[in-house]
N, C-alpha and C positions, 0 to 999 in steps of 0.2 A: 504494500500500500504506500502511495506517495505521501510525503509530509503535507500538512495543510498549507494553503496559500494565504497570504495577507491581502490587503486591499489593492496592492499594486500587482498582484499575481505572483509575487516572489514566494518561494517556499520558506518555511521556518521550522526550526527544530522542536519547538514546544507548542502545545495546544493552547489557544486562547479561548476564554469563555466570555460571553456577553454578560455585562452587569445589568441586572434588572433593578432599577431604583438608582440610588446615588452612592458613589464611592469617591471620596475627595482625596486629592493629592496636591502636591506642591512641586514647583520646579525652581531650581536655582539658576539664575542667569547673571552674567557679569554685566554690571552697570557702572559707569564711571561715577566716582564721588570725589569731591574736593577735600583734601586733608587740610584743615584749618589750624590745628594744633596737634602736636605729638609729644608724648612722654614715654618713658620706659614701660609704663603700665597701660597705655592706650592712646587713642586718637579721638579728636573731635572732627566729625565730617559734616559736609554740607552737600545736600542732594536735592533733586527735584521730586523725590518720593520719600515717604516716611519709612523708617525702620521700626519693626515691631519690638516693643520692650521685651527683654530677656531672650530674644532670638539670637541664635548663633550663626555667624557668617565667616567665611574665609575672605580675608582681605589681602590683595596683592599690592604691596607698597614698593614703589621705585624710590630708593633712598640713595641719591647721588648716582654712583655707577653700579650699585647693587640693587637687586630686586629680591624681596622676601614674600612669603605667604604666611600669614599668621591668623589664627582663629581668634575671634572676638565676640563678646557678648554685649548686646545693646543695653546700656544702663539708663539712658534717657533719650527722648526724641521730642522735639517741639518745632512749631512753625517759627522760623526766624525772619521771614520776609514775605510779603504778599504784594504783587503788582498786578496789573491788568491781565497779563498773559500767563503768569505762573506763580506757584507757591514754592518757597525754598524751606527746607527742613534742616535743622541742626541736630546731630545725634552724637552722644557720648558713647564710646565703645571701649570696654575694658578687654585687654588681651587675656586670653585663657591659655595658661601653661605654655608660653612660647619656649621653643627649644633654646638651649644655650647659644647656638649659632645665630638664631634670629635675634635673640636678646642682645647679643654682641653687635650685630649689624646696626640695630636701632640705636644702641648707646653710642657707637662710633659716629653715626650720622648726626645725632644731637650735639655731640661734642664738636664736630666739624662745623656745624651751623653756628654754634656759640663762638668758636674761634674766628670764623669769618666775620661775625658781627663785631668782635673786639678789635679787629684790624681796621675797621672803618673809622 
């Protein structure tokens, strides 16, 4: 017997069943956020969408010439600006158990920014 086909006519390895009623799910998508403040413990972000309190997210941060991915928990979120065309949200995110390597990259970035400001 041939494997079942999906909506495109391609065969698949496992059987799918139709859901009668409702079954909810969520999808994670990468959306840009502006990092407004950073510390060793977290970031404050600005975005065009609200982040749900206590939700966990993966954040990809480009810190100078290094890029890291760190898990964060949303500690607070509020509207920071409203204009005719959009709403802007500010969210505070606490890092959740960053690895030593990630913590080190963040700490070095913060020190580099401070050093650069002292030189001005």
